[in-house]
N, C-alpha and C positions, 0 to 999 in steps of 0.2 A: 504494500500500500504506500509506504513512504517513498519507495523507488519510483513508483508510478507518478506520484506527486512531484518529485524532483525532476523527472524527465519532462513532464508537462510544463513545469515552470521554466526549464531550460529552453524548451521549444518556444514558449511564449516570449521570453527575453530575446531569443534569436530573431523572432519575427518583429519585435519592437525595434531592435537595432537596424534591421534591414529596411523597414518602413520609414523610420525616422531619417536615416541617412539618405534614402531615395527622395524623400520629400524636401529635405534641406538642399540636396544637390539640385533638384528641379527648380526651386525658388532662387537659389544662387545662380544657376544658369540663366534664368530669366533676367535677373539684375545685370549679369555680365553681358547678356545680349542687348539689353537696353543701353548700357554704357557703350558697347561696341558700335551700335547703330544710332547713337545720339544725334549725329549731324544730318541724318537722313530724314526725309519726310516719312510719316507712319506707313504709307502705302509702299514706299520703296524699302523701308526697313523690314516690312513683313515678308518680302521676297528675297532678302539678302541671305546668301549662303553662309556668311560668317556666323550668324546666329545658330544655324543648324550644326555647324562644326562645334560650336560651344556646347550645345546640349549633348552631342555625341561624345565629346571629351568628358563631360560630367558623368556620363554613363560608364565609360571605361575607367575613370579614376576611382570609382566606388569599390571595385573589387579589391585593390590593395588596401584601401581604407577599412573595408569590412574585415579583412584578415588581421589588420592592426587592432580592431575592436574585439577580436576573439571569435569571430564567426568562421566556421569551417567552410571556406569557399570551395574546397575540393569536393565537398559533399553536395554541391549545387547541381541540380538537374536543369533541363531546358525550361521547365516551368519557373524555376527560381530566377534564371537569367531574364526571361520574358517579363516577370513581375518587376524586377529592378528597372528594366528598360521602360516598361509601360508607366510605372509610377513616376519616374524621373521625367519622361517626355510629357505626360499629362499635366503635371504640376508646372513644368516649364511653359507649356502651351497656354494654359489658363493664366498664369501669372504674367507672362510676357504680353499676352493679349490684353490684359487689363492695363498694363503699363503703356502699351501702344494706343489703346482707346482713350485713356485718360490724358494722353499727350504729356506725360510727365517728363521732367528733366531731372536726373539724379545729379547730386553735387559732386561727382567724381571727376 
C-alpha cells in the first residue's frame, strides 16, 4: 500500500514538472518572439519564421532541463514527446497571439 502511494506520488510530481516546464517555456517563447519581432507590424510578425524557430528551440531545450530536474527522459515515449511539444506550442501560440493582438511593446 505504501509503495503504491509512493509510486503514484512520484508519477504525479513527474507530471507536474513536465507540465510546468512546458508551460513556462511556451510563455517564455512567446515573450522572446514578441521581442524578436518588435519592429514589425503585427501582421508581418505573425508570418515571421524567427518566431517559429524560437518556439522550436524552446521545445528542444526542455529535454536537458527536464533531466536536470530529475525527470527520467530516457523513459519518455512518443506520447511524452508529443505532450511536451503540444503544451509548449499551444501556450506559445495563445500567449504570442495575445501579445500581437494587444499590440504590446515589451521594454526589452
